[in-house]
N, C-alpha and C positions, 0 to 999 in steps of 0.2 A: 856603463855603470861600473865597471872596473873594479877597483878595492871594496868599494862601498858594497857593491853588489855581491861580493864574495863574502863580506863581513855578515850581509843581510842573510844569506843562504846559511851561514854558519850557525848563526843565531836561531834560524827556524829549525836547523837540524837539532841543535840542543832542546828546544822546545818539545819537537816530535819525539826525541829519545826518552825525555823526560816525561812524557804522556805514555810511553810505551812501558817504561819503568813502574809507572803507576798501576798499569793493568796487571803486569806480572806480580808486583807485591801484594795486589788484592786478591789474585788467584791463589798464590803461595799462601797468604793468609786464610782463605777458604778452601783449603785442600782436604780439610776433614768437615766440611759443610755438608750436611745432607742435602742431597739433589742439586747442589751449587752448579752452576753453568759458566764455564770460564769465559773471559773476554779476552780476545785475541786483537793486535793492533794492526791496521793496515795503514800504509803510507802511501800518499799521492804527490805526484811532483807537481809544482807550478811554474809555468814558462818563465823563465828570466827576462827574455828579450831577444828581439831580432826577429825577422821575418822571412818568407821566401825560401831560398835553398839553405840546404844543410849547412855551408859553410857559416851563414850569418846567424845561426841559432846559438843560443846560450842555455846551458843547464840553469836553472832556478831554483827556487825556495822549495820546502816540503812542508805538507800538512799531515797530521796522524789522526785518524779515527777509529772507533772501536769497531769489532766484528763479532758478533753473537755466535754461540755455539750452542744454542737451544736445542738443535736437532741431533747433537752428539751425546748418547747415553753414557752415563757412569755405571760402574760395575754394580750388580745386584748383591747385597751382603745378606747373609743369613741373619735372622733375629730370633729371639725366643718370646717376643711380645706378639701375643695372636691379633693386635689390632695394627700393628705395622703392615704397612704395602707398599708395594713399588710397581711402576708401570715397565713391562718389558715391551718395548717397541715405542711408537709415537703416541702422543696423547698428553693431557693435563687433567689433573683433578681440578673441579671447580670448588671454590672455597670464598668465604667472606669473613671480614674482619669484624672484631667486636667493637661497638662504638660507646658502649657504657653498660650501666646498669640501673634498672628501674624496680621498685619492689623486690629487690634481692634477684631479680631475674635478668639475665644478659639481652642485651639490645644490641642489633647489628647494624652494618652501616647500609645494607640493600645494594651494594655495589660489588658484583661477581668479579673474582681475581681467579687467577689460574696458576697452578703449581704442580711440580712433581716431587716436592718433598712429602714424604709418606708417613713420618714419624707421628701417626696419629694414636691418641689415647683419650680415653672416655674421662669426662669431666664431672664435677658435682651434678650437673643439670643433665646427665645423660648424653652429651654430644661429645663427637668426636673433633679434638682441638690438635693442631701439630705443634712441634717444638717452636715455631714462630708466632703461634697464636692464631693461627687461621683456622676456621671451621668447616668441616667436610660437609660436601651438599649431595644429594642424590635423590632417588624418587622411589616412592614407598612401592612395596610388593603387597598384592591382593593376597590374603592368607588363604582363600579358597581356590582360586584360578592358578595362582603363582606366578602372574604376569605383571607386569609394570602398571601401577594403577594411574600414575600422573605423567604430565608431558613436560612440565618444569621442573627442574630441580630445586629442592629445597634443601634448610640445613636439617641433618638427621638428627632425632632424637630418639633415644633410646628408651623403650617404655619398660621400666624394673618391676611392673606388677607381677603378682602371681597369675600363672595361667591356671584356669578352672579344669577340674577333673573332667574326663570323659567316660560315660559309661561303656563298657563292653556290649556290642550287640551283634558280633561277628566273631566266630573262630573259624582258622583255615586250618583243616586238618587234612593231611595227605600221606599215604604210606601203603604198606601192604600186610595183610593178615595170614598166616600161614595156613596151607592148606590140611595140616595137621597139627593143631596147637599141641605143644609139649607141656602141657598143665602137670601140676604135683599129682594129682591123680592119675593121668596117663602115665607119667614116670614110675609110679607105683605098681603099674600092670594095669589099671583099669581103662575106661574110655576117655577120648579126648574132648566129650560132649559134657555140657553143664549137667551137674546132677540131676536126675530125673525129678526130685523132690522139691527142685527150685525151679521147674518148668510149667508150662501150659499149653494148651491146645489153641492155636490161633483161631479167631472167628473169621478173619478176613474181612471185618467191616470197615477198617481204615482203607482209603485209596491206596496206599502203598505197603498195606499189610501182607504178611505171608499167606499163603493158600491155606483154605479152611482145613483143618485135621492136621497142619504141620506144628511141629513143636517149636515154641518160642520160650524165651525168659519170662519169669514171673514180673510183675510190675515192679516190687519191692523186694528187697534182701534185709530182713531182721537181722538184728545183732546176734541173736542165738544162731543164725543159719550163716553167719559171715566166714567162718571157718571152712565150711563145705564150700561156701561159693569161691572163696579165695583159691582154693585146692583145684577147682574144675573151670577157672577163667584165667586169662593172661592178662598182663599190665598194658595199657593202652595209653600210657604217659600222662604227664599232669602238667596244667597251664596255670597261671595267676592271671585272674581276670579282676575287672574292678567294677564297682557299683557307683551310683550317682555322686556320692560323697568321696569318691577316689579310694574307696577301703580295698586293701586288696584280699581277693577272695582266690583260695586254691582250690582247683577242680581237679581231682583224680579220676582218672576213667579207667574202665577195664572191659575187655571183651569176652563173652562166652559163647563159645558154638553150641547152638542147639539143635539143630538138625543136620544130618549127613546126606548128600545128594544120593537119591534111591534111582536115580534113573529118571524118574518123571517129575520130580520137584529138585530145586537147586539147594545147595548150602545155605544155611540160615545162621546168621549172628545176632545177638543182643549186645546192645552197649549199655553199660551202667556208668554212674558216678558217685562218689561218696558224698551223700547229702547230710549225713549227720554223724559225725565221728564220735559224738557222745551218746547215741543211743545205747540202749541197754534192753536186754530181754527181748521182747517182742517188737520192740521200736524199730521203726523202718531207717536201716542204716546207709544202705544203697539203693538209687533209684534208677530205673531204666529211662533211657534217653528214646530209643526206639529200634527197630529190628532192620537188618540190612540182608540182602540176597545177593549170591554171586553165582553167575553162569559157570560152564564147563571151560569157558576161554578165560576165566579169572576176574571178567568184569563185573563190575557191579551193577545189578538189574533194578534193585529196588534199595532206597527209595529212588522214584524214577527223576525227582528234582536234584538229585546229587547233595541233598542236604538234610539235615534232620532239626528240628526244633527242639530247644531246651526252654520249654514254657516255665516261666515264673522260676528261674534257675534261682536256688535258694541252698546255700551250704553253711551248716552250723549257725543258723539263724541271721545270715548275711544275706539280703536279697539283692540279687543283680537285675533280675527283670528276665524277659525274653530274649533270648540268645541263639541266633542261627548257627548250626554247626555246618560250614560249609566244606564239602570234599572235593569240590572240582570236577571238570570234566574228566572221567576216567582216571582219577588221581587216588582214588581208594581201591584197591585191587585184592585177590586174593590168589597167591601163587605159593608154590613150594618153598619153604625155608628150612633149612638144615637145621636151624636151631629153636624151628617151631615158635618163635616169638613174634610179636608185632614190630616192624621197624617203621617208625614214624619218620617221615622225611621232611614233613613241614608241620610245624605247629604254632600259630600266632593268632595274636588278636589285637583288635582295634581300639581298646581302652588305655588310659592311663590316668595317673593321680595326678593332684595338682602340683605345680611344681614352680620353684623360685628360680629367677635368672641367675646362673652359673657363670656365664661368660659370653663373650662377643669374640667372633673370627671374622676372616674373609675368604669367601669360598673360591674356588678355581674360576667360577662364573662371574666373580666381581661383584658378589653380594654381599651384604653385611648380615651375617647369620648369628642369631642368639641361641645359647645353649642353656637349657635348664635341668634343675636338679633331678626331674624324673625320668630323664634321659632323652627327652624330646628336643628338638631344634625347630627353629622357623627362622625363614628369610624375612628380613625386616625391610631392607632397601638395596636397590640396585645402585651401586656407586657410578656417578656421571663422570664419563671422559669425553673431552672435546679436542678437536683439533682446529689448525688455522691455516690457511693458505699462504699466509707470509709470517710464519712463526719468528722469523729472524727479526721482525720488526716489531714484535711485542716489546711495551715498556716495562722495564724492570721497576719493582718497587721492593721496600726492606722485606727481609725474611724469605727471599726465594721466590717471591710471586711476580706475576705479570699482569699488565693491564692492557687491555684493547687499544689498537692505535688505528688510526685510518689507513694506515700502510700494512697492518697485519690482516685487517678483515675481520669479520664477525665470527665467533666461536661455531664450528660445524659439530653438531650433535654425533656422537660415536667418534672411535679412533681405531687405528689398525693395531695399536698395542693392545695387550690384555694385562689385567691386575694380577698381582702375584703377592699372595699372603706372606707374612711373617718374613719379609724381605725389605731392604731399605737400599734406594739407590744412592750410591756414593757420588761425592764430586766427580766431575769428570776432568778435573785438572790432574796433569802428570808432571810431579815434581821434577823428574830429570828433563822434560822437555822444556820447562819453565826456567830451569837453570842455563840450559842450553842458550834460551831467549836472553837471559841476565848478561849472558857471558858477551854475546853479540852485541847487545844494546850499551853496555859499558865501553866495549871498544869503538862503537860507533860515537858515543857521547864524548869520548877521550880524543877522537879524530877531529872532531868539530871544536873543541876547545884550542887545538893546533891551529887551526884555520884562523880563529879568531885573534890569536896570538901574531900569527904570520901576518895578518891583515893590519894588525896594530902596529907591528915593526915596520912595513911597507909605509903606511901613513907618516911615521915617525920619520922615515929617510925623505919623503916628499917634502915635509915641514922643514927638514934639516936643509934642503937645497936652498934655502932664501936667506940662510944665516950667514 
């Protein structure tokens, strides 16, 4: 082969280095592209000639090919956009491209693609689309069980409709009542019990009622008796509940101790709530919920169900309905307290008003979460992640997406990586490294041009021999 072989080898070298230069150029151009995976260049020698032992072999030409870096993660960068997300570890988002529009609604290609570009934002149709125009896919969450409802990912559509109000039917109430309540009357030198004019003897008729002859609070407290009642009772906190239309109803509660342990019967308390703040004269202003008893160990003995029923709860004309006041197991106690006040450790309820969609975010569990103006949240979708046995063999398409090939294998549901909200994965291109490659490529290209020049001169000398 001689001089012509050297010339061919140099030309292949020029072609290979130009190929490498193109990859370097593309990597640098995409150094700021979200989720971009650089392409490195691999060189492979081709045997130039000669067989057998080492002395007869010749260095040959070279070919260049691209080497994917799909498995090399870029840096995760902080973002202030709630719907931006990144994959920390291995895995790909499942997306689809938009094919067009029919009757003002988007239609899609039906061809699943895979990407790590996570700059998703909500479009006018309530779908999450990234900067390259690909739509995110996931599986819906059952609102009751909180489990994934489907098995096949679909394009996620966020429902922006108002969530209806939920009426309160249970109040969680836990805390401690003081052994000696420091009422205004007690501080003035009187008794710590409810004023005798506001009490009555228990009949013991109800299953959870106090024993016959024991003193309990009257069923209602009139407006005329309110000052006396307030002076001989202590605050039991207040809570806002909701009726069926979502109207907030403020429930104020007070505890009145009605019977002191006499050695044969336990301490007894009566719980009241403000039922009509506008009542006047003999009108009922406070209504009794029920009575509670506490043993010498400070634990509640009655009601035995650890709960009270607020039947047809109505406050200032707003009807809520039947509400269960749930004290929990041994969660309402009577122990000595230096301040003589009720210390409520838990006071929650299960109702809420109607709410408008306020925002969308990504949870640590990789789920799409909707936030509403009423303070509620709902998990809407689980964002699909897939992996591949041969991810380096995925076919690149525009916009940082990949397509399945026979060499990559089919997508495998689930991945080792996890989704991180308000983050974006940067390009894995290292500018300093690319410039280092550029220097080497430029030198190799220049050296190959010298081989071409030298081969040309040698051929010219051979031609001149016959002149």
